[in-house]
C-alpha positions as CSV (number, residue, x, y, z in Angstrom):
1,M,-50.1,-10.8,62.8
2,Y,-50.2,-7.0,62.3
3,N,-53.1,-5.3,64.1
4,P,-53.4,-1.6,63.3
5,A,-55.5,-1.0,66.4
6,Q,-52.7,-2.2,68.6
7,S,-49.9,-0.3,66.7
8,T,-48.6,3.0,67.9
9,P,-48.6,5.7,65.2
10,L,-45.2,7.3,64.4
11,V,-46.5,10.7,65.5
12,S,-47.4,9.3,68.9
13,I,-44.0,7.8,69.3
14,W,-42.3,11.1,68.3
15,E,-44.6,13.0,70.7
16,N,-43.8,10.6,73.5
17,S,-40.1,10.8,72.8
18,I,-40.3,14.6,73.3
19,T,-42.5,14.6,76.3
20,K,-41.1,11.6,78.2
21,P,-37.3,12.0,78.3
22,H,-36.5,8.7,80.1
23,G,-36.9,5.0,79.4
24,A,-38.0,3.4,76.0
25,N,-38.6,6.8,74.4
26,N,-35.0,7.7,74.7
27,M,-34.3,4.6,72.7
28,V,-36.6,5.8,69.9
29,K,-34.8,9.2,69.9
30,M,-31.4,7.4,69.7
31,E,-32.6,5.2,66.8
32,M,-33.9,8.2,64.9
33,L,-30.6,10.0,65.5
34,F,-28.7,6.9,64.4
35,V,-30.7,6.6,61.2
36,T,-30.4,10.3,60.4
37,C,-26.6,10.1,60.9
38,F,-26.3,7.0,58.8
39,I,-28.2,8.7,55.9
40,A,-26.0,11.8,56.2
41,I,-22.8,9.7,56.2
42,A,-23.9,7.7,53.2
43,A,-24.8,10.8,51.2
44,A,-21.5,12.4,52.1
45,A,-19.4,9.4,51.2
46,P,-17.0,9.8,48.2
47,Q,-18.5,8.7,44.9
48,K,-17.0,5.8,43.0
49,P,-14.2,7.1,40.8
50,A,-14.5,6.8,37.0
51,D,-13.4,3.4,35.6
52,Q,-10.8,5.2,33.5
53,V,-9.2,8.6,33.7
54,I,-8.7,10.0,30.2
55,A,-5.4,12.0,29.8
56,I,-5.2,15.3,28.0
57,L,-2.4,14.9,25.4
58,K,-2.4,18.5,24.1
59,Q,-4.0,21.7,25.2
60,E,-3.5,25.3,24.0
61,F,-5.2,28.5,24.7
62,D,-4.3,32.0,23.7
63,Q,-6.5,35.1,24.4
64,Q,-5.7,38.5,23.1
65,P,-6.6,41.8,24.9
66,D,-9.3,42.6,22.2
67,G,-11.1,39.4,23.2
68,S,-10.1,37.3,20.2
69,Y,-8.8,33.8,21.1
70,V,-7.6,30.5,19.8
71,Y,-7.9,27.2,21.7
72,S,-7.4,23.5,20.9
73,Y,-7.1,20.2,22.8
74,E,-6.7,16.5,22.2
75,T,-7.4,13.7,24.6
76,E,-6.1,10.2,24.9
77,N,-9.4,8.7,23.7
78,G,-9.3,10.5,20.4
79,I,-11.4,13.6,21.1
80,K,-10.1,16.7,19.3
81,A,-11.4,20.2,19.3
82,D,-10.3,23.6,18.1
83,E,-11.9,27.1,17.9
84,K,-10.8,30.5,16.8
85,G,-12.7,33.6,17.9
86,T,-12.2,36.9,16.1
87,L,-13.6,40.4,16.9
88,K,-16.0,41.9,14.4
89,K,-18.2,44.9,14.1
90,A,-21.8,43.9,14.9
91,S,-24.3,44.0,12.1
92,G,-27.0,45.7,14.1
93,P,-27.0,49.5,14.6
94,D,-27.4,49.3,18.4
95,S,-25.0,46.4,19.0
96,T,-21.4,46.5,20.1
97,D,-18.6,44.5,18.7
98,V,-19.0,40.7,18.7
99,I,-16.9,37.6,18.6
100,V,-17.3,35.3,15.6
101,A,-16.4,31.7,16.6
102,Q,-15.3,29.2,14.1
103,G,-14.1,25.7,14.9
104,G,-14.8,22.1,15.1
105,F,-14.5,18.9,17.1
106,S,-14.3,15.1,16.4
107,Y,-14.8,12.0,18.5
108,T,-15.6,8.4,18.1
109,A,-19.3,7.4,18.7
110,P,-20.1,4.2,20.7
111,D,-20.7,2.4,17.4
112,G,-17.2,3.2,16.2
113,T,-18.1,5.9,13.7
114,V,-15.9,9.0,13.8
115,I,-18.0,12.1,14.2
116,N,-16.6,15.3,12.7
117,L,-18.5,18.6,13.3
118,N,-17.4,22.0,12.0
119,Y,-19.2,25.2,12.9
120,V,-19.4,29.0,12.6
121,A,-21.3,31.2,15.1
122,D,-21.9,34.9,14.6
123,D,-24.4,37.6,15.2
124,E,-25.9,37.5,11.7
125,N,-26.7,33.8,11.2
126,G,-26.3,32.2,14.7
127,F,-24.7,28.8,15.1
128,R,-24.3,26.9,11.9
129,P,-23.0,23.3,12.3
130,E,-21.8,21.1,9.4
131,G,-21.2,17.4,9.6
132,A,-22.0,14.2,7.7
133,H,-23.8,12.8,10.7
134,L,-26.3,15.7,10.9
135,P,-29.8,15.2,9.3
136,T,-30.5,17.0,6.1
137,P,-33.9,18.0,4.7
138,P,-35.4,16.1,1.8
139,P,-35.1,17.7,-1.6
140,I,-37.9,20.1,-2.6
141,P,-40.3,18.5,-5.0
142,P,-40.1,20.1,-8.5
143,E,-43.7,21.4,-8.4
144,I,-43.1,23.2,-5.1
145,Q,-39.8,24.6,-6.4
146,K,-41.6,25.9,-9.5
147,A,-44.2,27.7,-7.3
148,L,-41.4,29.2,-5.1
149,D,-39.5,30.5,-8.1
150,F,-42.8,32.1,-9.4
151,L,-43.5,33.7,-6.1
152,A,-40.0,35.2,-6.0
153,T,-40.6,37.0,-9.3
154,L,-43.8,38.8,-8.0
155,P,-43.5,42.4,-6.7
156,P,-43.8,42.9,-3.0
157,P,-47.4,43.3,-1.7
158,A,-48.7,46.8,-1.0
159,P,-48.8,47.9,2.6
160,S,-52.1,47.1,4.3
161,R,-54.3,49.7,5.9
162,N,-54.9,48.1,9.3
């Protein structure tokens, strides 16, 4: 039966192993060294390789000196992607030229559905994805649309004096 009054706290064992270099305390030091080495070896062991390596069937990349580019790839498991980046003058007055990216990708979801996503990304409207799998907002109720149309016909408000 375990009796806490008779047990030696770990700190006491560690202190004794430092202050008493011979005998049983050396055994404690060796055990601690062994455990530490075992943990280090286990952590450094190579990880289990993936069950299946997916081959790249096709890959292309072409970058121009101005920064524009075109890339595409296709993998053995049906993933396909392509993108084209073109240089454009920035819309903001204090901005430099920007790259407009346009592309898409497709893959098969775990449930067997083919997912297709096309996108455009630029400095004016940000990233704009399109795909049948993306959620869409519900239609605006007619009463709300009527109010929005009315508000759009009103003149802009006068500047406030704050």
